[in-house]
C-alpha positions as CSV (number, residue, x, y, z in Angstrom):
1,M,-58.0,-39.0,-29.2
2,K,-56.7,-39.7,-25.7
3,K,-53.2,-38.8,-26.7
4,V,-54.4,-35.5,-28.3
5,Q,-56.2,-34.6,-25.0
6,Q,-53.0,-35.4,-23.1
7,K,-51.0,-33.2,-25.3
8,M,-53.5,-30.4,-25.0
9,L,-53.5,-30.8,-21.2
10,W,-49.7,-30.6,-21.1
11,A,-49.7,-27.5,-23.4
12,L,-52.3,-25.8,-21.2
13,S,-50.4,-26.7,-18.0
14,T,-47.2,-25.3,-19.5
15,A,-48.9,-22.1,-20.6
16,M,-50.5,-21.7,-17.1
17,L,-47.1,-22.3,-15.5
18,L,-45.5,-19.6,-17.7
19,V,-48.3,-17.2,-16.9
20,M,-47.9,-17.8,-13.2
21,C,-44.1,-17.4,-13.4
22,C,-44.2,-14.1,-15.2
23,P,-45.1,-12.1,-12.1
24,M,-42.5,-14.1,-10.1
25,L,-39.8,-13.4,-12.7
26,A,-40.8,-9.7,-12.8
27,F,-40.6,-9.6,-9.0
28,A,-37.2,-11.4,-8.9
29,A,-35.9,-8.9,-11.5
30,E,-37.1,-6.1,-9.4
31,E,-35.5,-7.5,-6.3
32,A,-32.3,-8.2,-8.2
33,E,-32.0,-4.5,-9.0
34,E,-29.8,-3.1,-6.3
35,Y,-31.6,-0.7,-4.0
36,V,-29.8,2.6,-3.6
37,P,-31.1,4.9,-0.8
38,A,-31.8,8.5,-1.6
39,M,-29.2,9.7,0.9
40,Y,-26.4,7.5,-0.6
41,A,-23.0,9.1,-0.8
42,S,-24.2,12.4,0.6
43,F,-23.3,14.4,3.8
44,W,-26.2,12.6,5.5
45,S,-24.3,9.3,5.4
46,L,-22.0,10.6,8.2
47,I,-24.9,11.7,10.5
48,P,-25.5,8.3,12.2
49,P,-22.0,7.8,13.6
50,V,-21.7,11.5,14.6
51,V,-25.0,11.3,16.5
52,A,-23.8,8.1,18.3
53,I,-20.5,9.6,19.3
54,V,-22.0,12.9,20.5
55,L,-24.7,11.1,22.5
56,A,-22.1,8.8,24.1
57,L,-20.0,11.7,25.2
58,I,-23.0,13.7,26.5
59,T,-25.0,10.8,28.2
60,K,-22.0,8.7,29.3
61,E,-24.0,5.7,28.1
62,V,-22.6,3.9,25.2
63,Y,-25.1,1.1,24.4
64,S,-28.2,3.3,23.8
65,S,-26.1,5.9,22.0
66,L,-24.8,3.3,19.5
67,F,-28.2,1.9,19.0
68,V,-29.7,5.4,18.3
69,G,-27.0,5.9,15.7
70,I,-27.8,2.5,14.2
71,L,-31.5,3.3,14.1
72,I,-30.9,6.7,12.4
73,G,-28.8,4.9,9.8
74,G,-31.6,2.4,9.2
75,V,-34.2,5.2,8.8
76,F,-32.0,7.1,6.3
77,Y,-31.3,3.9,4.4
78,S,-35.0,2.9,4.2
79,G,-36.3,6.3,3.2
80,F,-38.3,6.6,6.4
81,T,-40.2,3.4,5.9
82,F,-40.8,1.2,9.0
83,E,-40.5,-2.3,7.6
84,R,-37.3,-1.7,5.6
85,T,-35.8,0.1,8.6
86,I,-36.3,-2.9,10.9
87,T,-35.1,-5.4,8.4
88,H,-32.0,-3.4,7.6
89,V,-31.1,-2.7,11.2
90,F,-31.6,-6.3,12.5
91,Q,-31.1,-8.5,9.4
92,D,-28.5,-6.6,7.5
93,G,-26.9,-4.9,10.5
94,I,-26.8,-6.9,13.7
95,I,-27.2,-10.4,12.2
96,G,-25.0,-9.5,9.3
97,S,-22.2,-8.3,11.6
98,L,-22.5,-11.4,13.8
99,S,-22.5,-13.7,10.8
100,D,-19.4,-12.2,9.3
101,A,-16.5,-14.7,9.5
102,Y,-13.9,-12.1,10.4
103,N,-16.0,-10.6,13.2
104,V,-16.8,-14.0,14.6
105,G,-13.1,-14.8,14.7
106,I,-12.3,-11.7,16.6
107,L,-15.1,-12.4,19.1
108,V,-13.8,-16.0,19.7
109,F,-10.3,-14.5,20.1
110,L,-11.7,-12.0,22.6
111,V,-13.4,-14.7,24.7
112,L,-10.4,-16.9,24.7
113,L,-8.2,-14.1,25.9
114,G,-10.8,-13.4,28.7
115,I,-10.6,-17.0,29.7
116,L,-6.7,-17.0,29.7
117,V,-6.7,-13.8,31.9
118,C,-9.1,-15.5,34.3
119,M,-6.9,-18.6,34.4
120,M,-3.8,-16.5,35.1
121,N,-5.6,-14.7,37.9
122,Q,-6.9,-18.0,39.4
123,A,-3.4,-19.6,39.2
124,G,-1.9,-16.7,41.0
125,G,0.3,-15.6,38.2
126,S,-1.0,-12.0,38.0
127,A,-0.7,-11.6,41.8
128,A,2.9,-13.0,41.8
129,F,3.9,-10.7,39.0
130,G,2.4,-7.8,41.0
131,R,4.5,-8.8,44.0
132,W,7.6,-9.0,41.8
133,A,6.9,-5.7,40.1
134,S,6.3,-3.9,43.4
135,E,9.9,-4.9,44.4
136,H,11.4,-3.7,41.1
137,I,9.1,-0.9,40.0
138,K,9.3,1.7,42.7
139,S,7.2,4.6,41.4
140,R,4.2,5.7,39.4
141,V,6.5,6.9,36.7
142,G,8.2,3.5,36.5
143,A,4.8,1.7,36.3
144,Q,3.7,3.9,33.4
145,L,7.0,3.7,31.5
146,A,6.9,-0.1,32.0
147,T,3.4,-0.2,30.5
148,V,4.6,1.9,27.5
149,L,7.6,-0.4,27.0
150,L,5.5,-3.6,27.1
151,G,3.0,-2.0,24.7
152,V,5.8,-1.1,22.2
153,L,7.2,-4.6,22.4
154,I,3.8,-6.3,21.6
155,F,3.5,-4.8,18.1
156,I,2.0,-7.8,16.3
157,D,-1.7,-6.8,16.6
158,D,-3.7,-4.1,18.3
159,Y,-6.4,-6.4,19.8
160,F,-3.7,-8.7,21.2
161,N,-1.8,-5.7,22.5
162,C,-4.7,-4.1,24.3
163,L,-5.8,-7.2,26.3
164,T,-2.3,-8.6,26.9
165,V,-0.8,-5.3,28.2
166,G,-3.9,-4.7,30.3
167,S,-3.8,-8.1,32.0
168,V,-0.1,-7.9,32.7
169,M,0.2,-4.3,33.8
170,R,-3.1,-3.7,35.6
171,P,-1.9,-5.1,39.0
172,V,1.3,-3.0,38.7
173,T,-0.4,0.3,37.9
174,D,-3.1,-0.4,40.6
175,K,-0.3,-0.9,43.1
176,H,1.2,2.5,42.3
177,N,-2.2,4.3,42.2
178,V,-2.3,5.0,38.4
179,S,-5.9,5.6,37.4
180,R,-7.7,3.1,35.2
181,A,-8.3,5.9,32.7
182,K,-4.5,6.6,32.4
183,L,-3.8,2.9,32.0
184,A,-6.5,2.7,29.2
185,Y,-4.8,5.6,27.5
186,L,-1.3,4.1,27.7
187,I,-2.7,0.8,26.3
188,D,-4.6,2.4,23.5
189,A,-1.7,4.7,22.6
190,T,0.6,1.7,22.2
191,A,-1.8,-0.4,20.2
192,A,-2.7,1.0,16.8
193,P,0.0,3.8,16.8
194,V,2.7,1.2,17.4
195,C,1.3,-1.4,15.0
196,I,1.1,1.1,12.2
197,I,4.9,1.7,12.3
198,A,5.8,-2.0,12.7
199,P,6.6,-3.8,9.4
200,I,5.7,-7.2,10.9
201,S,2.2,-6.6,12.1
202,S,-1.4,-7.3,11.0
203,W,-1.7,-3.5,10.2
204,A,1.3,-3.6,7.9
205,A,-0.3,-6.5,6.1
206,A,-3.5,-4.6,5.7
207,V,-1.9,-1.4,4.4
208,T,0.4,-3.3,1.9
209,G,-2.7,-4.9,0.5
210,F,-4.2,-1.6,-0.5
211,V,-1.2,-0.3,-2.4
212,E,-2.0,-2.0,-5.8
213,G,0.6,-2.0,-8.5
214,E,3.4,-1.0,-6.1
215,D,5.8,-2.8,-3.7
216,G,3.5,-2.3,-0.7
217,L,6.0,-3.4,2.0
218,S,8.7,-1.2,0.7
219,I,6.4,1.8,0.6
220,F,5.2,1.0,4.1
221,I,8.7,1.0,5.5
222,R,9.6,4.3,3.7
223,A,6.5,5.9,5.1
224,I,7.4,5.2,8.7
225,P,9.4,8.4,9.3
226,Y,6.5,10.4,7.9
227,N,3.9,8.8,10.2
228,F,3.9,11.8,12.5
229,Y,0.8,10.9,14.6
230,A,2.2,7.5,15.6
231,L,5.7,8.7,16.4
232,L,4.5,11.8,18.2
233,T,2.0,9.7,20.3
234,I,4.9,7.7,21.6
235,V,6.8,10.9,22.4
236,M,3.6,12.2,24.1
237,M,3.3,9.2,26.4
238,V,6.9,9.4,27.6
239,A,6.8,13.2,28.0
240,L,3.5,13.1,29.9
241,T,4.8,10.5,32.3
242,I,8.2,12.1,33.0
243,M,7.0,15.7,33.1
244,N,3.8,14.7,35.1
245,A,1.9,17.0,32.8
246,D,-1.6,15.5,32.8
247,Y,-4.4,17.9,31.9
248,G,-8.1,17.9,31.1
249,L,-10.3,15.2,32.6
250,M,-7.3,12.9,32.9
251,R,-5.8,15.2,35.5
252,T,-8.9,14.8,37.7
253,H,-8.7,11.0,37.4
254,E,-5.0,11.0,38.3
255,E,-5.5,13.2,41.3
256,N,-8.2,10.9,42.6
257,A,-6.1,7.9,41.9
258,R,-3.3,9.2,44.1
259,K,-5.9,9.4,46.9
260,G,-6.9,5.8,46.3
261,D,-9.8,6.1,43.9
262,L,-8.7,4.5,40.6
263,Y,-12.1,5.0,38.8
264,T,-13.3,8.5,39.8
265,T,-16.8,7.8,38.6
266,P,-19.3,5.5,40.5
267,D,-19.1,2.9,37.8
268,R,-16.5,0.3,38.6
269,P,-16.2,-2.3,35.8
270,Y,-15.2,-5.8,36.7
271,A,-15.1,-4.8,40.4
272,N,-16.3,-8.3,41.4
273,T,-13.5,-10.0,39.6
274,E,-11.0,-8.3,41.9
275,K,-12.3,-9.9,45.0
276,E,-11.1,-13.4,44.4
277,E,-8.9,-15.3,46.9
278,E,-5.3,-15.0,46.1
279,N,-3.5,-18.2,45.0
280,F,-0.1,-18.2,46.6
281,K,0.9,-21.4,44.7
282,G,1.5,-19.5,41.5
283,G,4.6,-17.7,40.6
284,V,5.7,-15.1,38.0
285,I,6.3,-18.0,35.5
286,D,2.5,-18.6,35.6
287,L,1.9,-15.2,34.0
288,I,5.0,-15.0,31.8
289,F,4.8,-18.5,30.3
290,P,1.1,-18.2,29.0
291,I,1.9,-14.7,27.6
292,L,4.9,-15.9,25.7
293,V,3.1,-19.0,24.5
294,L,0.2,-16.7,23.4
295,I,2.6,-14.5,21.4
296,V,4.4,-17.4,19.7
297,C,1.1,-19.2,18.9
298,C,-0.5,-16.1,17.5
299,V,2.5,-15.4,15.2
300,I,2.4,-19.0,14.0
301,G,-1.3,-18.8,13.5
302,M,-1.0,-15.7,11.4
303,I,1.8,-16.9,9.2
304,Y,-0.1,-20.2,8.8
305,T,-3.1,-18.4,7.4
306,G,-0.7,-16.6,5.0
307,G,0.6,-19.8,3.6
308,F,4.0,-20.0,5.4
309,F,3.8,-23.7,5.8
310,G,2.8,-24.0,2.1
311,G,6.1,-22.5,0.9
312,A,5.5,-18.7,1.2
313,G,8.3,-16.6,2.8
314,F,7.8,-15.2,6.3
315,V,7.2,-11.6,5.3
316,E,5.0,-12.7,2.4
317,A,3.0,-14.9,4.7
318,F,2.5,-12.2,7.2
319,S,1.4,-9.8,4.5
320,A,-1.2,-12.3,3.2
321,S,-2.3,-13.4,6.7
322,D,-5.9,-13.4,8.0
323,A,-5.5,-11.7,11.4
324,S,-8.9,-12.9,12.6
325,V,-8.3,-16.6,12.0
326,G,-4.7,-16.5,13.0
327,L,-5.3,-14.9,16.3
328,M,-8.2,-17.2,17.0
329,L,-6.1,-20.3,16.3
330,G,-3.2,-19.0,18.2
331,S,-5.2,-18.1,21.3
332,F,-6.9,-21.5,21.3
333,A,-3.6,-23.3,21.1
334,A,-2.3,-21.1,23.9
335,F,-5.4,-22.0,26.0
336,I,-4.8,-25.7,25.6
337,I,-1.1,-25.4,26.4
338,T,-1.8,-23.3,29.5
339,I,-4.3,-25.8,30.8
340,V,-1.6,-28.6,30.6
341,F,1.1,-26.3,32.0
342,Y,-1.0,-25.4,35.1
343,A,-2.0,-29.0,35.6
344,V,1.6,-30.2,35.5
345,R,2.6,-27.5,37.9
346,K,-0.4,-28.3,40.2
347,V,-1.4,-24.6,40.5
348,L,-4.7,-25.1,38.7
349,S,-6.5,-28.4,38.2
350,F,-8.3,-29.3,35.0
351,G,-11.7,-28.7,36.7
352,E,-10.6,-25.3,37.9
353,S,-9.4,-24.4,34.4
354,M,-12.8,-25.4,33.0
355,A,-14.5,-23.2,35.6
356,C,-12.6,-20.2,34.2
357,I,-14.4,-20.6,30.8
358,P,-17.8,-19.0,31.9
359,E,-16.0,-16.5,34.1
360,G,-13.8,-15.4,31.3
361,F,-16.7,-15.1,28.9
362,K,-18.7,-13.0,31.4
363,A,-15.8,-10.6,31.8
364,M,-15.9,-10.0,28.0
365,V,-19.7,-9.5,27.7
366,S,-19.5,-5.7,27.8
367,P,-16.8,-5.3,25.1
368,I,-18.6,-7.9,22.9
369,L,-21.8,-6.0,23.1
370,I,-20.1,-2.7,22.3
371,L,-18.1,-4.3,19.4
372,T,-21.3,-5.8,17.9
373,L,-23.1,-2.5,18.0
374,A,-20.0,-0.6,16.6
375,W,-19.8,-3.1,13.7
376,T,-23.5,-2.7,13.1
377,L,-23.2,1.1,13.0
378,K,-20.3,0.7,10.5
379,S,-22.5,-1.4,8.3
380,M,-25.1,1.4,8.4
381,T,-22.6,4.0,7.2
382,D,-21.3,1.6,4.5
383,S,-24.8,1.0,3.2
384,L,-25.3,4.8,3.0
385,G,-22.1,5.3,1.0
386,A,-20.1,7.3,3.5
387,D,-16.9,5.9,1.9
388,V,-17.9,7.1,-1.6
389,F,-18.8,10.6,-0.3
390,V,-15.4,11.0,1.4
391,A,-13.5,9.6,-1.6
392,D,-15.2,12.2,-3.8
393,V,-14.3,15.0,-1.5
394,V,-10.7,14.0,-1.3
395,W,-10.5,13.5,-5.1
396,A,-12.0,17.0,-5.7
397,S,-9.4,18.6,-3.4
398,S,-6.4,16.8,-4.8
399,E,-5.9,19.3,-7.7
400,G,-4.1,22.5,-7.1
401,L,-3.2,21.8,-3.5
402,M,-0.2,19.4,-3.9
403,S,2.0,20.8,-1.1
404,L,-1.0,21.0,1.4
405,L,-2.4,17.7,0.3
406,P,-0.7,15.5,3.0
407,A,-2.2,17.8,5.7
408,I,-5.7,17.7,4.0
409,I,-5.5,13.9,3.7
410,F,-4.6,13.6,7.4
411,L,-7.6,15.7,8.4
412,V,-10.0,13.7,6.1
413,G,-8.5,10.4,7.4
414,C,-9.1,11.6,11.0
415,F,-12.7,12.6,10.4
416,L,-13.5,9.4,8.4
417,A,-12.0,7.0,11.0
418,F,-13.5,8.9,13.9
419,A,-17.0,8.8,12.3
420,T,-16.8,5.2,11.2
421,G,-14.6,3.7,13.9
422,T,-12.4,1.9,11.5
423,S,-8.8,2.5,10.4
424,W,-8.6,-0.3,7.9
425,G,-11.7,0.9,6.1
426,T,-10.1,4.4,5.9
427,F,-6.9,2.9,4.4
428,G,-9.0,1.1,1.8
429,I,-10.7,4.4,0.7
430,L,-7.9,6.9,0.8
431,I,-4.7,5.0,-0.2
432,P,-5.8,3.9,-3.7
433,I,-6.8,7.6,-4.4
434,V,-3.4,8.8,-3.3
435,V,-1.5,6.2,-5.3
436,H,-3.6,7.1,-8.4
437,A,-3.0,10.8,-7.9
438,F,0.8,10.6,-7.5
439,E,1.8,7.4,-9.3
440,G,4.6,8.1,-11.8
441,N,4.5,11.9,-11.0
442,N,6.0,12.5,-7.5
443,E,7.0,9.4,-5.5
444,T,8.1,11.4,-2.4
445,M,4.7,13.1,-2.2
446,M,3.0,9.8,-2.7
447,I,5.0,8.3,0.3
448,I,4.2,11.3,2.5
449,S,0.5,11.3,1.5
450,I,0.2,7.5,2.1
451,S,1.7,8.1,5.5
452,A,-0.8,10.9,6.1
453,C,-3.6,8.4,5.3
454,M,-2.3,5.9,7.8
455,A,-1.7,8.6,10.5
456,G,-5.1,10.2,10.0
457,A,-6.8,6.8,10.2
458,V,-5.0,5.8,13.4
459,C,-5.7,9.2,14.9
460,G,-9.5,9.0,14.2
461,D,-9.5,5.4,15.4
462,H,-7.7,6.5,18.5
463,C,-10.3,9.2,19.3
464,S,-13.5,7.4,18.3
465,P,-15.6,5.8,21.0
466,I,-17.0,3.3,18.4
467,S,-13.5,2.1,17.4
468,D,-12.9,-1.6,18.2
469,T,-9.4,-0.7,19.4
470,T,-10.7,1.9,21.8
471,I,-13.3,-0.6,23.1
472,M,-10.5,-3.2,23.5
473,A,-8.3,-0.8,25.4
474,S,-11.2,-0.1,27.9
475,A,-11.6,-3.8,28.3
476,G,-7.9,-4.4,28.8
477,A,-7.7,-1.7,31.5
478,Q,-11.1,-2.7,33.0
479,C,-12.1,1.0,32.7
480,N,-15.5,2.6,32.0
481,H,-15.5,3.0,28.3
482,V,-16.8,6.6,28.2
483,N,-14.3,7.6,30.9
484,H,-11.5,6.2,28.6
485,V,-12.8,8.1,25.6
486,S,-13.4,11.5,27.4
487,T,-10.0,11.4,29.2
488,Q,-8.0,10.3,26.1
489,L,-9.6,12.8,23.6
490,P,-7.7,15.9,24.7
491,Y,-4.4,14.1,24.5
492,A,-5.2,12.6,21.0
493,V,-6.4,16.0,19.7
494,T,-3.2,17.7,21.0
495,V,-1.0,15.2,19.1
496,A,-3.3,15.5,16.0
497,A,-3.0,19.3,16.0
498,V,0.8,19.1,16.1
499,S,0.8,16.4,13.5
500,F,-1.3,18.6,11.2
501,V,1.2,21.4,11.4
502,T,4.1,18.9,10.8
503,Y,2.4,17.6,7.7
504,I,2.1,21.1,6.3
505,I,5.8,21.5,6.8
506,A,6.5,18.1,5.3
507,G,4.5,19.0,2.2
508,F,7.0,21.8,1.5
509,V,10.4,20.5,2.8
510,R,9.6,16.9,1.8
511,T,12.0,15.2,4.2
512,P,11.5,13.8,7.7
513,V,14.9,15.0,8.8
514,I,13.5,18.5,9.1
515,S,9.8,18.0,9.7
516,L,9.9,15.3,12.4
517,P,12.3,17.1,14.8
518,I,10.2,20.2,14.4
519,G,7.1,18.3,15.3
520,I,8.7,16.7,18.4
521,L,10.0,20.1,19.6
522,L,6.5,21.7,19.0
523,L,4.8,18.9,21.0
524,I,7.1,19.3,23.9
525,A,6.7,23.0,23.9
526,V,2.9,22.6,23.9
527,L,3.1,20.2,26.9
528,F,5.3,22.7,28.8
529,V,2.7,25.4,28.2
530,L,-0.1,23.2,29.3
531,R,1.8,22.1,32.4
532,K,2.5,25.7,33.4
533,T,-1.1,26.6,32.8
534,N,-2.4,23.8,35.0
535,S,0.0,24.6,37.8
536,Q,-1.4,28.1,37.9
537,L,-5.0,26.9,38.2
């Protein structure tokens, strides 16, 4: 009897447990069903970044502008419900961005570079290089051309380019009264535009990964002559410098810089860091050695993540590399080597090197905040299906417009990268569409269109105030971020307009031998007209 009661008790308990679990299972099934917002893959998905960009340009205040864009994205995603808006903005957005392994690696790399720059300043390396450069670089033109040359030589990664060129050339351009806005433009224009035409770079690795079913590296190399925006940007920098043809807001900044005001606006970022006592123990080697070590270590770090030491070839390892981890490992190794180097040379003790850690971190707080908000805004647009919307638009326009398609793709890439602040995301959306549209039909048009994808993505990234490269360029030049964006925009738009015309020509002639020289001549002619117009004002 007792056993029967026990069996009945177990049966009853099991039944009650099943009854209790039914609602839980139903709830779990409901949660497992993916939530799709009503505005998904519609025009509204592009509103949050557009609002953030417009507000930043109008108010000159980037933090609140980015947060307003994030908040609008959260509201659109939640269907105007309070709880889901807050959880999406903070849990999925900010916390999600800061918990992403790639993003964290970039932030660590950024902090380590800030510490290295602080150490180079404390050791007297930057000041010594400034003294050396003042003896060898005699003019404003020379200072700007030297900045361009160094930017072209450091083609491995755009983040690395921005902060390295800024730390090395800032004392030189300051000495010759080049505005911080102009320095920021030169840094930004030799970051992504140079990386996107360098076969050995983190950008080349990213692009080749998106060309499925094809020899990605071979296509990348063949697309270089058609990358009109990148090539014309380099021509633009050299022509602007030699012709002294600045226009727009940049002209005001340059005129004020000649009078001694490098900033123009009241905001003077990092002004306190420039009032340190100069260390005369240091020499030029105390700047050059850490930079060279940083370059070597970052290259080794990147090929390490690509499996080079596991048997992969150099090019293969670079293509498969993880830029975030590689740059982080490389910068940390350079940090350790630099500490030992300065201690051996007795220009900076171990304690003084350690004191640079919080100072370097503080110098990077502003770009870290802007990057975090920019990544969060990107996650909002991703959750609203902005990439799906743009892909559908491009696919719909790919039929019947074959000769004009490169120019159309260039414009779409510009707009998408400008709105989302990401070049690599734009590559990922557009390149597979282009490959599918032309694969096996017209290989030349596929190459031109892939190049248009890359050029448009770099152009939009170059113009966008929420682009991480633009933020890094502001940090490298120690320039107010909105000043950098507003002075750079007219230059980038000028090159974009000429590139658009050049892609129209390339769609018909289908050879860079004709289209590229026409684009260069057209750009120089535009600069002559702008220069003459400015001289008459």
